[in-house]
Legacy VTK file of the C-alpha trace (Angstrom):
# vtk DataFile Version 3.0
C-alpha trace
ASCII
DATASET POLYDATA
POINTS 156 float
47.459 -97.986 143.334
44.956 -100.702 144.119
42.734 -102.294 141.502
39.667 -100.588 143.032
41.457 -97.244 143.000
42.361 -97.693 139.320
38.749 -98.588 138.459
37.453 -95.549 140.330
39.955 -93.246 138.620
39.117 -94.766 135.213
35.415 -94.223 135.848
35.975 -90.596 136.815
38.068 -89.995 133.719
35.443 -91.606 131.466
32.642 -89.498 132.934
34.743 -86.368 132.580
35.660 -87.184 128.990
32.040 -87.898 128.182
30.968 -84.538 129.578
33.702 -82.699 127.654
32.819 -84.387 124.384
29.138 -83.407 124.477
28.085 -81.487 121.389
28.040 -78.115 123.108
30.460 -78.739 125.901
28.477 -76.156 127.892
27.376 -76.492 131.479
23.646 -77.122 131.573
20.573 -75.955 129.745
20.319 -72.316 128.760
17.732 -70.218 130.575
14.594 -69.556 128.528
15.341 -65.810 128.450
18.990 -66.373 127.520
18.046 -68.831 124.788
15.438 -66.435 123.384
17.991 -63.619 123.208
20.628 -65.865 121.635
18.225 -67.136 118.957
17.020 -63.613 118.159
20.645 -62.585 117.590
21.316 -65.629 115.387
18.251 -65.068 113.219
18.829 -61.292 113.003
22.329 -62.012 111.693
20.938 -64.651 109.331
18.525 -62.106 107.826
21.381 -59.593 107.460
23.459 -62.238 105.630
20.522 -63.018 103.308
19.905 -59.336 102.610
23.612 -58.748 101.929
23.681 -61.634 99.420
26.027 -63.678 101.625
25.022 -67.303 100.969
27.956 -68.661 102.991
26.938 -66.537 105.982
23.296 -67.542 105.646
24.208 -71.236 105.364
26.570 -71.061 108.350
23.610 -71.655 110.675
23.021 -75.163 109.281
24.884 -78.181 110.674
27.355 -79.391 108.055
26.070 -82.955 108.248
24.622 -85.348 105.692
21.604 -85.830 107.962
20.702 -82.150 108.293
17.201 -81.892 106.853
15.091 -79.229 105.176
11.373 -79.732 104.519
9.540 -77.354 102.198
7.052 -77.473 99.311
6.332 -81.154 99.841
9.965 -82.249 99.598
12.595 -83.339 102.104
16.211 -82.518 101.363
19.022 -84.123 103.355
22.529 -82.801 103.613
24.038 -79.352 103.646
24.939 -79.504 99.940
21.347 -80.157 98.861
20.037 -77.445 101.180
22.593 -74.998 99.816
21.614 -75.920 96.244
18.013 -75.076 97.147
19.031 -71.481 97.938
21.906 -70.973 95.484
19.872 -69.628 92.554
18.624 -66.759 94.724
22.218 -65.717 95.387
23.491 -65.969 91.795
24.876 -62.730 90.318
21.981 -60.620 89.050
19.305 -62.787 90.681
16.299 -61.057 92.217
16.243 -61.756 95.928
13.650 -60.129 98.151
14.597 -58.818 101.589
14.148 -61.153 104.546
13.005 -60.563 108.082
11.735 -62.814 110.847
8.772 -62.188 113.145
7.238 -63.785 116.238
10.351 -65.832 117.013
9.948 -68.115 120.025
12.760 -70.306 121.352
12.138 -73.274 123.632
14.935 -75.280 125.291
14.837 -79.032 124.678
17.471 -79.988 127.221
21.024 -78.799 127.630
22.102 -78.620 123.993
18.947 -78.577 121.853
16.221 -76.050 121.172
13.049 -75.672 119.160
12.643 -72.337 117.411
9.420 -71.288 115.718
8.872 -68.059 113.822
7.521 -66.521 110.658
9.706 -65.520 107.719
8.700 -62.548 105.598
10.182 -61.846 102.170
9.398 -58.311 101.034
10.140 -55.841 98.256
9.067 -52.221 97.820
6.974 -52.343 100.977
5.013 -55.405 99.879
5.210 -58.957 101.174
6.181 -61.330 98.367
6.237 -64.537 100.428
5.790 -65.521 104.041
5.080 -68.469 106.249
5.776 -70.212 109.503
8.834 -72.325 110.139
10.292 -74.439 112.888
13.884 -75.476 113.359
15.594 -77.853 115.741
18.890 -76.369 116.868
21.864 -78.086 118.496
24.489 -76.279 120.547
27.934 -77.266 119.327
31.442 -76.013 119.924
31.025 -73.684 116.928
27.685 -72.382 118.259
24.042 -73.235 117.638
23.400 -75.095 114.368
20.200 -76.105 112.587
19.657 -79.876 112.444
16.161 -79.736 110.953
14.281 -76.927 109.195
10.596 -77.194 108.280
9.449 -74.135 106.343
5.916 -73.579 105.046
4.420 -70.931 102.796
1.090 -69.191 103.272
LINES 1 157
156 0 1 2 3 4 5 6 7 8 9 10 11 12 13 14 15 16 17 18 19 20 21 22 23 24 25 26 27 28 29 30 31 32 33 34 35 36 37 38 39 40 41 42 43 44 45 46 47 48 49 50 51 52 53 54 55 56 57 58 59 60 61 62 63 64 65 66 67 68 69 70 71 72 73 74 75 76 77 78 79 80 81 82 83 84 85 86 87 88 89 90 91 92 93 94 95 96 97 98 99 100 101 102 103 104 105 106 107 108 109 110 111 112 113 114 115 116 117 118 119 120 121 122 123 124 125 126 127 128 129 130 131 132 133 134 135 136 137 138 139 140 141 142 143 144 145 146 147 148 149 150 151 152 153 154 155
């Protein structure tokens, strides 16, 4: 094979490898309607995990990276371990944990493999709201599915 042919083949292989190694490995940006449906399913499952006392299930939506961030109550926490520690006391045996639901969820694509999700969380017990507030998360589509890179949660 000629030198030019080798260079062309190498270039094709590099582009192909680059495309295959993208975080999501998916072909193109999700449609707005498809993304909305996917995010609603993810957050419905997340609320079910919370309500079932499944901390591992609830935390499975966060990227397992040291740079994953969580902003709440005037503090920034970096890393999955610190974020998990923030929630752990609510999942301890015998701990009181109110039920969780999400409302007004809106998902917006930010390219092929990223999305912005905004919504309101509601914690409730005995028919009364005990805490609520807006939140926004930046999600990244990875091989293992959509994962939270950044979570900013506020309280009313």
